[in-house]
DOVEX-661601 format. One record per residue: residue in one letter; chain; x, y, z of N, C-alpha, C, O in turn. Coordinates in pm, whole numbers, plus 32768, in hexadecimal, padded with zeros to 4 digits. Atoms other than C-alpha are relative to their C-alpha. Layout:
% residues N
R sevo pase  n.u  n.v  n.w ca.u ca.v ca.w  c.u  c.v  c.w  o.u  o.v  o.w
R    a    A    X    Y    Z    X    Y    Z    X    Y    Z    X    Y    Z
...
//
This chain:
% residues 233
R sevo pase  n.u  n.v  n.w ca.u ca.v ca.w  c.u  c.v  c.w  o.u  o.v  o.w
R    t    A 8056 7F55 800C 800D 8025 801F 8050 804A 8010 801F 80B7 7FF3
R    l    A 7FA8 7F79 800B 8114 8102 8042 803E 7FF2 7F9E 8054 8064 7F75
R    e    A 7FB4 8016 807F 81D7 8081 7F0E 7F8A 805D 7F8D 7FA0 80BC 7F41
R    r    A 8061 7FBA 8059 8089 80DC 7E5F 7FDE 8076 7FEC 7FB9 809C 7F7D
R    k    A 8020 7F8C 7FDB 804E 822C 7EFA 807B 806B 7FC4 8075 80D9 7F8C
R    k    A 7F80 7FC1 805A 81C7 8273 7E92 8011 803B 7F4A 8035 80A0 7F0E
R    r    A 8019 7FCB 809E 8177 821F 7D14 7FAD 8050 7FC5 7FBF 807D 7F53
R    m    A 802D 7F9D 8038 8067 82F7 7D0C 800A 808A 8027 7FD5 80EE 7FF8
R    k    A 7FDE 7F69 7FFC 80EC 8405 7D9F 807C 803B 7F7F 8078 80A4 7F3E
R    r    A 7FA8 7FF9 807C 8217 83E9 7C9F 7FC7 8028 7F73 8002 8070 7F22
R    q    A 803D 7FE0 8067 80FF 83E4 7B94 7FBA 8088 7FE6 7FA4 80D0 7F84
R    q    A 803C 7F76 7FF4 8061 84F9 7C0F 8060 8097 7FD9 803B 80FE 7FA2
R    a    A 7FB3 7FB4 8019 81A0 85B2 7C0A 8013 8029 7F8D 8014 809F 7F6B
R    a    A 7FDB 8023 8092 81F0 8535 7AA5 7FA7 8065 7FAA 7FCA 80B4 7F53
R    a    A 8054 7FD0 8059 80BA 85AC 7A31 7FD7 80BA 8015 7F97 8108 7FCE
R    a    A 8010 7F54 8000 80C0 871F 7AB7 8098 8048 7FB7 8095 80B4 7F7D
R    a    A 7F95 8010 8057 821B 871D 7A23 7FEE 7FF7 7F9D 804A 8030 7F63
R    s    A 8005 7FE9 808B 81B1 86FC 78E3 7FA8 8041 7FE2 7FB4 805C 7F6B
R    a    A 808C 7FAE 8005 8070 87BF 78ED 8079 809B 802F 8065 80F7 7FE0
R    a    A 7F97 7F93 7FF9 8192 88DA 7961 8046 8017 7F6D 802E 807C 7F2C
R    e    A 7FB9 8002 8074 826E 8894 7830 7F8A 8004 7F8F 7FB6 8046 7F31
R    q    A 8027 7FC0 8062 815C 88B0 7744 7FBD 8070 7FEB 7F9F 80A3 7F7F
R    e    A 8009 7F5C 7FEE 80F1 89F6 77D8 8088 8049 7FC3 8074 80B0 7F82
R    r    A 7F94 7FB5 801E 8252 8A67 7789 8031 7FEC 7F5F 806B 803D 7F17
R    s    A 7FE5 8016 809E 8270 89AD 762D 7FC3 806B 7FAA 7F65 80B3 7FCA
R    p    A 8014 7FC2 8089 8264 8A55 74DA 7F6C 7FD0 7FD1 7F2C 8012 7F7F
R    a    A 8065 8027 802E 8129 895E 74C8 7F93 8077 8021 7F41 8082 7FC6
R    g    A 804F 7F70 7FC9 805E 8AA9 7570 7FF6 806B 7F7A 7F97 80B2 7F59
R    e    A 8015 7F75 8042 80C9 8B8F 7466 7F88 8012 7FA7 7F3C 8072 7FB4
R    p    A 8081 8007 8044 7FBF 8B36 7369 7F8B 8075 8022 7F62 80DC 7FEE
R    e    A 807D 7FD9 7FE8 7EAD 8B6E 7435 8011 80BB 802E 7FB0 8107 8027
R    l    A 7FF6 7F7C 7FE2 7F5A 8CE0 74AE 7FE3 802E 7FA7 7F8B 8083 7FAE
R    l    A 800D 7FB6 805B 7F7A 8D30 7357 7F82 801C 7FB4 7F72 8082 7F71
R    s    A 8088 7FFC 8016 7E17 8CEC 7303 7FC8 8072 803E 7F88 80CE 800C
R    e    A 8048 7F7B 7FC2 7DC1 8DCA 7410 803C 8086 7FD5 7FEA 80E0 7FC5
R    v    A 7FCE 7F96 802D 7E89 8ECE 73A9 7FE0 8030 7F7D 7FCB 80A9 7F7D
R    s    A 8043 8004 805D 7E16 8EB6 723C 7F5E 802D 800B 7F2D 8093 7FDA
R    a    A 807D 7FC0 7FD1 7CBD 8ECF 72B7 7FCA 806E 8033 7F55 8091 8023
R    a    A 7FFF 7F9A 7FBE 7CFA 8FF3 7382 8016 806A 7F8C 7FC5 80C7 7F89
R    i    A 7FEE 7FB2 803F 7D97 90A6 7260 7F84 8015 7F88 7F6C 8082 7F55
R    q    A 8064 8015 805E 7C79 9039 716C 7FA0 8067 801C 7F86 80BF 7FCA
R    s    A 804F 7FD3 7FCA 7B82 90C1 7259 8021 80AC 7FF1 7FDB 80FA 7FB0
R    c    A 7FCA 7F57 8004 7C45 9235 7289 7FE9 8026 7F68 7FB0 8090 7F50
R    m    A 800E 7FEC 809A 7C41 922F 7105 7F6E 8022 7FCB 7F47 8078 7F7B
R    h    A 8083 7FFA 8023 7AE2 91ED 70FD 7F96 806D 8030 7F35 8099 7FF2
R    q    A 8025 7F81 7FD0 7A81 92F9 71DF 800E 807A 7F9E 7FBB 80BE 7F64
R    r    A 7FB4 7F92 804F 7B52 93E2 7130 7FA8 8021 7F5E 7F87 8092 7F39
R    i    A 802F 7FE9 8053 7AB5 939E 6FEF 7F58 8029 8003 7F1F 8066 7FA8
R    q    A 8061 800D 7FD2 7970 938D 7091 7FBB 80C6 7FEF 7F61 80FD 7FAF
R    t    A 7FDD 7F6D 7FCD 79AD 950E 710C 8006 8052 7F71 7FC0 80B4 7F58
R    a    A 8006 7FA1 8051 7A12 9581 6FD1 7F91 7FFE 7F87 7F6F 805A 7F3D
R    s    A 8085 8017 8054 78F5 94EB 6F0A 7F9B 8068 802D 7F7A 80C3 7FE1
R    l    A 803E 7F98 7FD6 7819 95AF 6FF2 7FFF 8076 7FE3 7FA3 80C7 7FD9
R    a    A 7FD7 7F59 7FFB 78DC 96D5 6FC7 7FD9 8031 7F62 7FA4 8094 7F30
R    l    A 802C 7FC4 80C1 78C2 96C4 6E37 7F63 7FFA 7FF2 7F34 804D 7FA4
R    q    A 80A5 7FFD 8000 773D 9683 6E58 7FD2 8075 8010 7F6A 809C 7FDA
R    t    A 8043 7F4F 7FB9 7724 97FC 6F0B 8028 802B 7F70 7FD3 8061 7F29
R    v    A 7FDC 7F98 8064 77D3 987E 6DF2 7FB5 7FE1 7F86 7F8F 8045 7F49
R    l    A 803C 8032 807B 7735 97D2 6CD6 7F6B 8011 7FFC 7F28 8011 7F95
R    r    A 8086 7FE1 8013 75E2 9814 6D52 7FD2 80A0 801C 7F64 80C6 8043
R    a    A 8033 7F51 801C 75EE 99AD 6D35 7FBE 8007 7F9B 7FC1 7FB2 7F42
R    e    A 8066 7FDE 8070 7506 9A35 6C62 8015 803F 7F6E 7FC8 8055 7F10
R    s    A 7FD5 7FFA 8072 75F1 9A93 6B76 808F 7FFC 7FDF 80D0 7FE6 8044
R    p    A 7F55 8014 8001 7770 9A88 6AEE 8030 8067 8065 8083 8041 80B7
R    d    A 7FB7 7F5F 7F9A 77C9 9BEE 6BBB 7FE2 7FBA 8072 8037 7FAB 80CA
R    a    A 8014 801A 7F6E 7721 9B5F 6CC8 8056 7F7C 804B 806B 7F74 80C3
R    m    A 7FAE 8083 7FF9 77EF 99FD 6CBC 8064 8050 8024 8087 804B 809A
R    a    A 7F85 7FF1 7FEC 7916 9ABD 6C92 802D 8047 807F 809D 8033 80AC
R    r    A 7FF3 7FC2 7F89 78DD 9BB0 6DD5 8008 7F81 8093 8041 7F8F 80FF
R    q    A 800B 804A 7FA8 7874 9A53 6E7C 80A9 7FE1 800E 80E4 8009 8072
R    l    A 7F9C 801C 800C 79BC 99DC 6E27 808F 804C 8035 80EF 8018 806F
R    m    A 7FB7 7FAB 7FC5 7A80 9B03 6E70 800A 7FF3 80BA 806C 7FEF 8103
R    l    A 8016 8018 7F65 79DA 9AD9 6FE4 8044 7FB0 803E 807E 7FBE 80AA
R    l    A 7FD6 8087 7FD7 7A40 997C 6FE1 809C 8006 8026 80CB 7FC2 8081
R    n    A 7F51 7FFB 7FFA 7BCF 99D6 6FC5 7FEB 805F 8063 801B 8033 80CB
R    a    A 7FDC 7FD1 7F72 7BA3 9AE4 70CA 8003 7FB4 8083 804F 7FCB 80E1
R    k    A 7FE7 8049 7F80 7B55 99E5 71C6 8050 7F93 7FF6 8067 7F44 8051
R    g    A 7F76 806C 7FE8 7C61 9905 714F 7FC3 7F82 7FD1 8000 7F17 7FCB
R    g    A 8011 80A1 804C 7B70 97FE 70A7 8008 7FB6 7F97 7FF6 7F3F 7F7F
R    l    A 7FCB 8044 8073 7BE6 981E 6F59 8086 7FB0 7FEA 80F2 7FDB 7FC1
R    d    A 7F79 806C 7FF7 7CD2 96E2 6F70 8006 7FC0 7F8A 7FB8 7FC0 7F2B
R    s    A 8002 8073 8098 7D4E 95EE 6E78 7FB5 7FC5 7FFA 7F94 7FA9 7F86
R    n    A 80A3 807E 8011 7C17 94FD 6EC3 7F9C 805E 7FA5 7F5B 8033 7F46
R    v    A 8075 7FAA 803D 7B3F 9621 6E50 801A 8011 7F74 7FC3 7FFA 7F21
R    l    A 7FA1 7FF3 808E 7C21 9662 6D19 7FE5 7F84 7F8F 7FB4 7F84 7F1E
R    m    A 8026 8073 8030 7C1F 94FD 6CD9 7F5D 7FBC 7FD8 7F4C 7F69 7F7F
R    l    A 8072 8023 7FF7 7ABF 94BD 6CF6 7FB6 806A 7F7F 7F5E 8045 7F32
R    l    A 8037 7F8C 808B 7A77 9615 6BED 8017 7FCA 7F93 7FC1 7FBE 7F3C
R    e    A 7FD9 804A 8066 7B4B 9564 6B09 7FC9 7FA3 7FCC 7FAF 7FA6 7F54
R    a    A 804B 8080 8021 7AA9 941C 6B07 7F72 8030 7FCA 7F47 7FFA 7F64
R    n    A 8078 7FB9 802B 7964 94E7 6ADC 8006 8038 7F85 7FAE 8025 7F31
R    l    A 8005 7FE1 80AA 79DB 9593 69A2 8032 7F9D 7F9C 802B 7FAD 7F23
R    e    A 7FD6 8073 8082 7A6C 9455 68F9 7F64 7FE0 7FE5 7F2F 8007 7F7D
R    q    A 8078 802D 8012 7914 93C3 6928 7F8F 8050 7FA1 7F3C 8016 7F5A
R    a    A 8045 7FA0 8042 786B 9501 6895 8016 7FDF 7F69 7FBE 7FC9 7F15
R    k    A 7FC6 802A 809E 7944 94B7 674E 7FD7 7FC3 7FC2 7FA3 7FD9 7F55
R    k    A 8033 807A 802D 7902 935C 6748 7F76 801F 7FD9 7F55 7FE9 7F6F
R    a    A 8094 8016 7FEF 7791 93A8 6768 7FC7 8067 7F7D 7F5A 805E 7F44
R    g    A 8030 7FB5 807E 77A4 94C9 6649 7FAB 8076 801F 7F6A 80B3 7FCA
R    s    A 803E 7FA0 7FD9 7716 95C3 672E 803F 8096 7FF0 806D 80C2 8059
R    e    A 7FBC 7F75 8032 779D 9712 66AF 7FF3 8068 8069 8059 808C 80A5
R    p    A 8025 7FCF 7F80 76EB 97E4 67B6 803F 7FFC 807B 806D 805F 80B3
R    a    A 7FCA 803C 7F8E 7764 971D 68D5 80B7 8034 7FF2 80F1 808A 8035
R    v    A 7F7D 7FEC 8044 78CA 971F 6829 8029 8090 8026 807E 80A0 807E
R    k    A 7FDD 7F93 8005 78DE 9883 680D 7FF9 802F 80A1 8060 8058 80D7
R    v    A 7FDF 7FF3 7F5C 788C 98B7 6991 8057 7FD5 8054 8086 8013 80B3
R    l    A 7FB2 8069 7FCF 794A 97B2 69F3 80A0 8035 7FEE 80F9 801E 8041
R    l    A 7F72 7FDD 800F 7A8A 985E 6946 8018 8066 802C 8086 808B 8055
R    m    A 8012 7F5C 7F96 7A3B 999A 69DB 801D 7FE3 807F 8065 803A 80AF
R    l    A 8007 7FEA 7F9F 7A2B 9919 6B24 8089 7FBB 8050 80AF 7FD4 80C2
R    r    A 7F84 8013 8008 7B73 9855 6AFA 807A 805B 800F 80D9 8057 805E
R    d    A 7F9C 7F88 8018 7C2E 9985 6A7F 7FFC 8043 808A 8063 8044 80CE
R    k    A 8010 7FD2 7F7C 7BAD 9A2C 6BB8 8046 7FD8 8065 809A 8018 80A5
R    a    A 7FA1 8047 7F9D 7C25 993A 6C92 807A 802E 8016 80A6 806C 8077
R    v    A 7F5F 8009 8000 7D85 9932 6C28 801F 80A3 803C 806C 80C1 8096
R    e    A 7FE6 7F50 7FF7 7D68 9AE1 6C1D 7FFE 7FF6 80AA 805F 801B 80EB
R    f    A 8005 7FC1 7F6D 7CEB 9AE2 6D99 8080 7FA4 8031 80CE 7FE7 8074
R    k    A 7F91 804B 7FA6 7E05 99AA 6E12 8073 8051 7FB8 80DC 8024 7FE3
R    d    A 7F96 7FBE 8046 7EEF 9A76 6D51 802C 807F 8050 809B 809D 807D
R    q    A 8018 7F77 7FA3 7E88 9BC3 6E02 8047 7FFD 8072 808E 8058 809D
R    s    A 7FCF 8005 7F71 7EE2 9B27 6F46 809A 7FC7 8035 80C1 7F96 809F
R    m    A 7F8A 8035 7FE4 803C 9ADD 6F04 8053 805A 7FDD 8039 80BB 7F96
R    p    A 7F87 7FB6 8026 81A8 9B5A 6F02 7FFA 8025 7F6F 7FCB 7FE0 7F14
R    d    A 8005 7FF0 80A2 81E2 9C2A 6DC4 8061 7F91 7FB1 803C 7F70 7F41
R    e    A 7FA7 805C 8037 830C 9B2A 6D6F 7F9A 7F6F 8006 7F89 7F3E 7F96
R    v    A 8059 8061 8024 8217 99FF 6DAA 7F8B 8001 7FC4 7F5E 7F94 7FA1
R    r    A 8063 7FC2 8083 8100 9AA0 6CD7 803E 7FE1 7F63 801C 7F90 7F0C
R    l    A 7FA2 8008 8077 81EC 9AC6 6BC7 802B 7F7E 7FB4 8015 7F5C 7F40
R    v    A 8001 809D 801C 825B 9969 6BC7 7F9F 7FBD 7FD0 7FA0 7F79 7F69
R    r    A 8081 8036 803C 810E 9908 6BB7 7FE9 7FF3 7F7E 7FED 7F8F 7F37
R    q    A 8023 7FD7 807D 80B5 99B8 6A96 8073 7FF1 7F8C 805B 8007 7F15
R    l    A 7F99 8059 8059 81F8 9930 69F2 7FE9 7FAD 7FE8 7FFB 7F9B 7F70
R    l    A 7FF4 8046 800B 81AA 9803 6A2C 7F85 7FBB 7FB4 7F8B 7F47 7F8C
R    r    A 8077 8000 802E 8032 9822 69A0 802B 801B 7F47 7FEC 7FEB 7EE8
R    t    A 7FE2 7FD1 8068 80E0 98B6 6877 8063 7F9A 7F90 80DE 7F9D 7F9A
R    e    A 7FB7 804D 8065 8159 97C1 6755 804F 802D 7FA8 80B4 7FF4 7F7D
R    d    A 7F9C 7FC7 806F 81D9 98A5 6668 806A 8055 8000 805A 80CE 800F
R    g    A 7F7E 7FCA 7FCE 8346 98F3 6688 7FFF 80A2 7FED 8021 80EC 8049
R    v    A 7FF0 7F64 8014 8329 9A67 65DE 7F93 8048 8078 7FBB 80AA 80B8
R    a    A 8054 7FE0 7FB4 81F8 9AA0 66B5 8048 8017 808E 8041 8084 80C7
R    r    A 7FB3 8009 7F9A 82CB 9A4A 67DC 8050 806A 8038 804F 809D 80A8
R    v    A 7F9C 7F88 802F 83D3 9B47 676A 7FE5 8075 8045 8022 80B3 809D
R    s    A 8032 7F71 8002 8305 9C5E 6765 7FF1 800C 8091 802B 805B 80DB
R    i    A 8042 7FE2 7F6E 8240 9C0E 68B1 8087 801E 8076 806E 8068 80D5
R    l    A 7F94 7FFE 7FBF 83B3 9BF4 6959 8042 8081 7FF6 808B 80A2 8054
R    r    A 7FB9 7F7F 8021 842F 9D4B 68C2 7FC7 8070 803C 8006 80CC 8071
R    e    A 805C 7F99 7FD9 8312 9E17 691B 8006 7FCB 80CC 7FFE 801E 8127
R    a    A 7FF2 8001 7F5F 8332 9D68 6A96 8087 8043 8023 8095 8089 8088
R    l    A 7F61 7FEB 7FA0 84A5 9DAB 6AD5 8048 807D 7FB9 80B6 809F 7FE5
R    r    A 7FE6 7F65 8041 84CF 9F09 69E3 8016 805B 807B 7FC8 8066 80DA
R    p    A 800A 7F63 7F9F 853C A036 6AB0 7FA3 803D 7FE4 7F79 8054 7F73
R    r    A 8054 7F95 7FF9 844E A10E 6B2F 7FFA 8075 802A 7FD5 805D 809D
R    e    A 7FF1 7F97 7FC1 8461 A269 6B91 7F9B 801E 8088 7F22 802F 8085
R    t    A 802A 800B 7F77 841B A27C 6D01 7FC8 8090 802F 7FFE 80FA 8011
R    v    A 8070 7F8D 7FE8 8317 A373 6D86 7FE6 7FE1 80A8 7FE3 7F73 80E1
R    y    A 803F 800D 7F70 82AF A3B3 6EEB 7F5F 800A 801C 7F25 8070 7FF8
R    l    A 8094 8049 8012 8143 A324 6F24 7FDD 805B 8088 8028 8091 80DA
R    a    A 8074 7FAB 7FAE 801B A3CF 6FF5 804D 7FDA 8096 806D 8037 80E0
R    d    A 7FF4 8007 7F8F 808A A323 711D 80C0 8012 804F 80EB 7FF3 80BE
R    g    A 7F8B 7FE1 7FBD 8207 A397 712C 8071 7FA6 7FC9 80E3 7FD3 7FD8
R    k    A 7FBC 8060 802E 82AD A25C 7086 8013 8023 7F96 7FD1 806E 7F4E
R    k    A 7FE8 7FF5 8085 835B A240 6F81 7FC2 7F8A 7FA9 7FB3 7F19 7FD7
R    s    A 8017 8053 8051 82DF A19E 6E4A 8076 7F95 7FD0 80E9 7FBD 7FBF
R    k    A 7F7B 8052 8046 83AF A038 6DBB 8022 8019 7F84 7FE1 8037 7F20
R    a    A 7FA0 7FD4 8095 84D2 A063 6CC6 7FD7 7F9B 7FB5 7FF9 7FAB 7F40
R    q    A 8033 8062 8054 843A 9F38 6C3B 7F8E 7FBA 8040 7F78 7FB6 80B9
R    a    A 8084 8038 7FD2 82EE 9E78 6C39 8020 7F9F 804A 7FE8 7FAB 80B6
R    v    A 7FC0 806C 7FC9 83A4 9D2D 6CB3 80A6 801D 7FF7 80F8 802E 7F9D
R    d    A 7F5C 800F 7FE7 84ED 9D37 6D68 802D 7F5C 7FBD 7FFD 7EEB 7FCD
R    g    A 7FCB 807D 8038 85D8 9C57 6C8F 8037 7F87 806F 8039 7F0C 806B
R    r    A 7FAC 807A 7F87 8682 9BB1 6DC0 7F92 7F9E 802A 7F9B 7F24 8016
R    k    A 806D 8070 7FC2 8528 9B27 6E72 7FD1 7FB8 7F6D 7F9A 7F4B 7F7E
R    l    A 8028 8038 8079 84DA 9ACA 6CF5 8046 7F66 7FEC 8009 7EFB 7FDD
R    v    A 7F9F 805C 7FF0 8614 99EB 6CF6 7FDB 7FA2 8070 7FD6 7F28 805F
R    k    A 801D 805B 7F79 85B9 996F 6E5E 7F8B 7F90 7FCA 7F9D 7F16 7FC1
R    a    A 8072 802A 8015 8461 9919 6DF6 8012 7F76 7FAA 7FF3 7F05 7FD2
R    l    A 7FC0 8077 8056 84EE 983A 6CCA 803E 7FAE 802B 8021 7F3A 800C
R    a    A 7FA9 8056 7FA9 85F6 97AF 6DA7 7FBB 7F9F 803E 7FD5 7F27 803B
R    s    A 8046 805B 7F9D 8503 9731 6E8A 7F81 7FB9 7FDD 7F3E 7F87 8037
R    l    A 8047 803B 805C 8415 96A8 6D83 8060 7F7E 7FD2 8035 7F0C 7FC4
R    v    A 7F8F 8052 8046 853F 95EF 6D02 8036 7F9C 805F 804B 7F26 8043
R    e    A 7FF6 807B 7F99 8595 954B 6E40 7FA0 7FB7 8055 7FC5 7F65 80A8
R    r    A 8068 8020 7FC3 844D 9502 6EBC 7FC4 7F79 7F7C 7F96 7F0B 7F99
R    f    A 806F 8059 8048 83B3 9453 6D74 8081 7FC8 7F85 806C 7F77 7F2A
R    g    A 7FB2 803D 809E 84FA 941C 6C76 8012 7F8C 8006 8020 7F68 7F91
R    n    A 7FFB 8098 7FF8 851C 92AD 6CD0 7F9A 7FC9 8006 7FAE 7F50 800F
R    v    A 806E 8027 8019 83CD 926D 6CBE 7FBC 8013 7F8A 7F6E 7FB6 7F76
R    d    A 8041 7FB0 8051 8346 932F 6B95 8059 802A 7F97 8075 80A2 7F91
R    p    A 7FB2 7FFD 806B 8428 92FD 6A5B 7FE0 8099 7FAD 8031 80F2 7F96
R    k    A 8035 7FBD 8068 833F 93D5 697C 8018 80BB 8040 8040 811E 8004
R    l    A 8002 7F7A 7FB9 8323 9502 6A9B 809D 7FF5 8010 80AE 8066 7FE3
R    l    A 7F94 7FE1 800D 84A8 94EE 6AB8 8029 804C 7F6D 8058 80BB 7F52
R    e    A 7FF4 7FB2 8091 84BC 952D 6954 7FD1 807F 7FE6 8020 80D0 7FB5
R    k    A 804C 7F8C 8004 83CE 9642 694E 8045 8064 805C 8051 80DD 8046
R    l    A 7FA6 7F86 7F85 8490 96EA 6A7B 8080 8032 7FD4 80A8 80A4 7FEC
R    q    A 7F8D 7FD0 8007 85D2 96DF 69F7 7FDE 8049 7F87 8018 80B5 7F7A
R    a    A 8011 7F85 8079 8547 977D 68A1 7FD7 8090 8030 800F 80F5 8006
R    i    A 8005 7F77 7FD1 84B5 9896 6958 8097 8060 8051 80C1 80D4 8053
R    g    A 7F66 7FB9 7FDA 860A 98BA 6A05 8050 8031 7FC1 80A5 8077 7FF8
R    g    A 7FA2 8004 806D 86B9 98D4 68D4 7FD5 8085 7FE6 8016 80EC 7FF8
R    e    A 804A 7F74 8035 85BA 99D5 684F 8013 807D 8068 801A 80F4 8049
R    a    A 7FEF 7F7E 7F94 85E5 9A9D 69A6 807F 8037 7FE1 8098 80A9 7FB8
R    q    A 7F72 7FC2 800B 874F 9AA2 699A 8016 805C 7F7A 805A 80C1 7F8E
R    a    A 801C 7FE0 8071 871D 9B0C 6824 7FCD 809A 8005 8012 80F5 7FD6
R    v    A 8056 7F78 7FDB 8640 9C3C 6875 804B 8039 8042 8062 80AC 801C
R    a    A 7FC9 7FB7 7FAA 8712 9C8B 6998 8081 803E 7F98 8090 80B7 7F84
R    a    A 7F85 7FEC 805F 8848 9C93 68A9 7FF1 80AB 7F88 8035 810A 7F60
R    e    A 8076 7FA8 807D 8753 9D66 67AC 7FFC 8084 803C 801B 80E1 7FF2
R    l    A 801E 7F8E 7FC7 870C 9E79 68AE 8078 804C 805A 8088 80C6 8057
R    f    A 7FC8 7FE7 7FD6 880C 9E82 6983 80AC 8005 7FD0 8100 8032 801D
R    g    A 7F99 8030 8037 8941 9E27 68A0 804D 7F7B 804C 8010 7F4C 80AC
R    p    A 7FD0 8084 7FE7 8A2B 9CEA 68E5 8021 7FCE 80A9 801C 7F64 80E8
R    e    A 7FE0 7FFB 7F5F 8A92 9D52 6A4D 7F75 8009 8037 7F43 7FAC 8076
R    g    A 8069 7FD0 7FEC 8964 9DF5 6A83 8041 8096 8091 7FFD 80AA 80F5
R    q    A 7FB4 7FBC 7FCF 8A5C 9F0F 6B30 7FA6 808D 7FFD 7F7A 80D6 8056
R    d    A 804E 7F39 8003 89AF A066 6AA7 7F7B 7FF8 804F 7F4B 8058 808A
R    a    A 80A9 801F 7FBD 8845 9FB9 6B33 8038 8027 8092 7FFC 807D 80D4
R    h    A 7FFF 7FD7 7F58 88E7 9FD0 6C9A 802D 8077 800B 8007 8098 807C
R    k    A 7FDC 7F9D 7FFD 897F A116 6C73 7F94 804A 800D 7F84 8096 806C
R    r    A 8088 7FB3 7FF8 8827 A19B 6C19 7F80 7FCF 807E 7F30 8019 80B7
R    q    A 805A 8042 7F8F 8758 A0C8 6D12 8036 7F7E 8045 807D 7F28 8010
R    g    A 7FED 8061 7FD1 8763 9FE8 6E2E 7FF6 7F8D 8004 803F 7F3F 8040
R    e    A 804A 8077 800F 8691 9EE1 6DCD 8041 7FA5 7F82 802F 7F30 7F61
R    a    A 7FCF 806F 8099 874B 9E72 6C86 803A 7F9B 801B 807D 7F94 8082
R    w    A 7FFF 807C 7FFC 877B 9D1F 6C48 808A 7FE0 7FB4 807A 800A 7F42
R    k    A 7F8D 8046 8052 88E0 9C8C 6BB3 7FA9 7F81 7FD7 7F56 7F3F 8016
R    p    A 802D 8088 8046 8892 9B7D 6ABA 804F 7F85 803C 8013 7F1E 8059
R    g    A 7F9C 8059 7FBA 89BB 9AB5 6B4B 7FB8 7FAF 8063 7FCD 7F36 8061
R    e    A 801D 8044 7F7E 88FF 9A53 6C8F 7F94 7FB0 7FD8 7F5B 7F79 8036
R    l    A 805B 8065 8036 880C 9986 6BC2 800D 7F83 8007 800C 7F4D 7F98
R    k    A 7FA5 807F 8011 8887 981C 6C44 7F7D 7F9F 800E 7F3D 7F94 8076
R    l    A 8087 805E 7FE9 875F 971B 6BEE 8033 7F5C 7FE7 7FF4 7EF6 8005
R    s    A 7FE1 808F 8012 8827 95F1 6B8C 805E 7FCE 806C 8083 7F58 806D
//
């Protein structure tokens, strides 16, 4: 009887050790990963639902102008996010497939307004980069860069501050481009290729405006940008 009790205790101890080992073993990882995946999906579903309700509010307005105002209000509240833009784009594609020209016209207007509103809330250099990335034609991009980087006559504004010597600070543009390359260069080869193209175009425009080294521009204004500072590769 004593031997039987000892044997039972050993069996219980072994069973407890086995259970503890199973808890520590990778066998429990699939369940943990499943829980994490479910939590992520739930969060994404909630965000899509919120975006869908926000877009419905915009589309239910009585006129295109009223829709644009609702969209502007949504942006002011911080609700105009990537999910709203994604749903707006999906609605636009559906309208195109259905051949509904009036709907396509309104949705195109809303999409352009959404991009405009988002751009307005961003720093100058980020807004410029976004515009350049949306522009497929290289000649058009150069024209945009030339206007953004050209030296301007500084004047005193009503608040006593000086106006900008450039629409966009060239050094900040370089940092914005370099940041995108660092974050996405190894993920999206097409994006990297376009960023490199924009970088080359910006460098050419800077050389055109300020000379090969940008020295004259530096004498004229403190915000000028040396082309050689652009290092994306």
